[in-house]
Every structure is written in structure tokens, then in C-alpha cells.
N, C-alpha and C positions, 0 to 999 in steps of 0.2 A: 844949243837947245836940241832936244831930241824930238823927233816927229811924234805927233799925237797918235797913240795906238787905238785902232778901231776895236771896240768892245765885241766880244763874241756873243753869240745868241745866248749861251749859258749865263754869261755875266749880266746880260740885259734881262733875262728871265729872273735871275736872283734879285735884280733891282725892282722888278715888278712885284715880286713876292714881298719885298720890303716896302711896298707902296711908294716907290720913287717914280714920280711922273716921267722922268727922263727915260727910264727903261721902256715904258709904254710907248712914248712918242718915237723913240729910236726904232723899236721893233715895227711899229706901224709904218714909219718912213722907209724902212728897209724893204718891207714886203708888200705894202699896199698896192703899188702899181702892177706888180706881177700877178698878184692874186686877183685884182680887178680885171686884168686882161683875161685870165682864165674864166672868170664869171661872165664877162661880156661876150666871150665866144659862145657861151651856152645861152645866156639871156641877153638878147640883142638890145633891148630897151635900156638906154643909158641910166635913167633914173632908177629903174628896178635893179640894175647891176650895182649901182652905188649903194642902194639900200641893203642889198645882200652883203656887200663888202663891209658896211658898218655893223650889220648884225653878226657877221662872222667874227670880226675883231672883238665885239662886245662879248660874244660867247667865249672866245679864246681868253680874253683878259679876266672874265669871271671865273674861268676854270684854270687859271694859271697855277694855282696851288697844286693841282692834280698833275702838273707836268713834272715828272721826276725822271723818267727813263726815255723821253722822246729824243731820238737821235737826230732826226731831221725836222726841225721846227717848221720850216717852210712847207715841207710835205704834209705835215699835220694840219697846218692852216689851210692849205690847198684842198685837202680831202674834205675838211669841214665846209669850205666854200662851194665845192662841186656838189656835195650832198645837199646843201641849202639851195643851190641853183636848180637841181633836179626836183626837189620838193616844191620849189616855186612853180616850175613848169607843170607839175602834177596838179597843183591848186588851180592853175589856169585851165585845167582839163586837157592838157596836151597828153595824148595817148601814145604809149609805147606798146603797140600790140604785137602779139606773137603771130608769125606767119603760119597759117594753117597748112597750106600747100607750099612746100619749099620749092622754089624755082631756081635752085642753085645750079647754074650751068658751069661746067668746067671752064676755067679760064682759057681763052684762046691763046695762041702762041704769043709770046711777048712782042708787043708792038712798040718799037723804039720811038717812032714818031709820036704815037699817042702818049708815051711816057714823057718825052721831052715837052710836049704840049702841057701836060699836067704839072710839070715843074717850072713853067715859064714865069710869068709875072705873079708874084706873091699877092699883090693887091687885087689883081683880077681873080685869083683863086679865092681869096677871102670874100670878095664881093659875090662871087658865084655861090660860095657856101652860105652866105647870109641870105641868099634868095631861095635856099632849099626849104622844104617843109620842116617844121621845128623838130620832129622826130629824127629825120635824116641828119639835120644840122647837128643835133646834140651828139648823136653817135659818131659822126665824122670828127667833130671837135674833140671829144673825149679820146678818140683813138689816135688822131693825127697830132694834136697839139698838146694833149696831156699825157700821151704815151701810156694810156691805160689799156691793158689787154682786153680783147673782145669778150673773153669769158667773164672778166670782172665787170665790164660794162653791162653785160646781160644780167648779172646778179644785182647790180645797182639799179637797173631799170625794171627788173622783174620780168625779163623776157629771156628766151633761150639764146644760146650762143649762135645757133644757126640763123635766128632772126637778126641778130646784130650783124652777122657776116653778110646776110642777104641785103639788109638795109644799107650797110656800108657800101657794098658794091653798086647798088642802085644809086646811091647818093653820088658816088664817084662818077658813074656814067652821066648823071645829070650835070655835074660840074664840067665834065669833059665836053658835053654837048654845048654848054654855054660858052666854054672857052674856044671851041672850034669856030665860033662866029667871029672871034677876034682875029685881027691880022697882026702878026708880029714880024718885025724886020729881022 
């Protein structure tokens, strides 16, 4: 017996285009958890994140026929999910405001101890990020966890790159302050 070959994204997409339910369920099963995690980092409320996940996959599956030249299916879904998450925050009146007076201070010398503290316990970092104001949290999650460049984050949120950079640094300082209260062995 030969081992069962795992279907590629392109094969699953072709199954979806042929209205084969197996294609839909396998694509959902393959990507739902990772996409949900991306959404949940931006929208902390579990039920809202689940709703956005379902809406994202509904949109993707409705537009599956438009998928012809998408090289990275997961990246395409993730971008839709992130945009929906940001739209959701905007509907809740979360403001991403431009900073009028930029208080960007040149980074001090590299502080090894501060950097080690920042990289310590991932769960503590995530909890600290969850306690940030929503605007800071969104910018930090998009930059750190989704690897979206700050210029692109600014365009997505309708704010300047300097504002993104400033808010990211402020968020990082708040996280560091929360982490400094923790004692690590």
C-alpha cells in the first residue's frame, strides 16, 4: 500500500470550483486555526473573532472562482481576515489617530537586559499585549505576529508611518513595564 498523498492547495481549490464539499472542508481544516489566531490577536473577543473567521471563509469560498493566480492561498485568506478584523475595530469606533506632534526619540543604546526581558515568557508577553489599548495592540500584533511592514500597517489603518512607529514604540515600552514587574528565575 502506498501512503495517502496530501492534496495541494491548488487541487483543493479545483475541488471547490467543482462544488466538491471535500475541497471546502479540507481547506477550512488546513487553515482555520492559524487564521483564527491572526484574527484573535487583533480582535480579543473570542466570539467576535470566530464570527470574523466564518465571514472570511464565506467570502473566500464565494470568490473561489476568482482564484486563478494566487500563489499563496494562506496569505490571501490571512489578508482578507486581517482587513475584516480592522474593519470590525473601526465599526466599534476604535480610533487609529495620527500623532500631531511626533515624539520620536532616538533609540537609546541597545539594552541587552531589556531585550532579554522582552523575549522571556511568551505567554506573559501575550498577556501584556492583550492589556494594551486596542490601537497599540493592533499595531503591535500586525507588526510582530503578522510580519506586516510598518509602512503597510499605516496604509491599512489610514495613519502615517511615523504614527505607526511611534505607537509601536510606546506599546513596546508599556509591555516592557508590565514585564518588569514579573520575576523570572
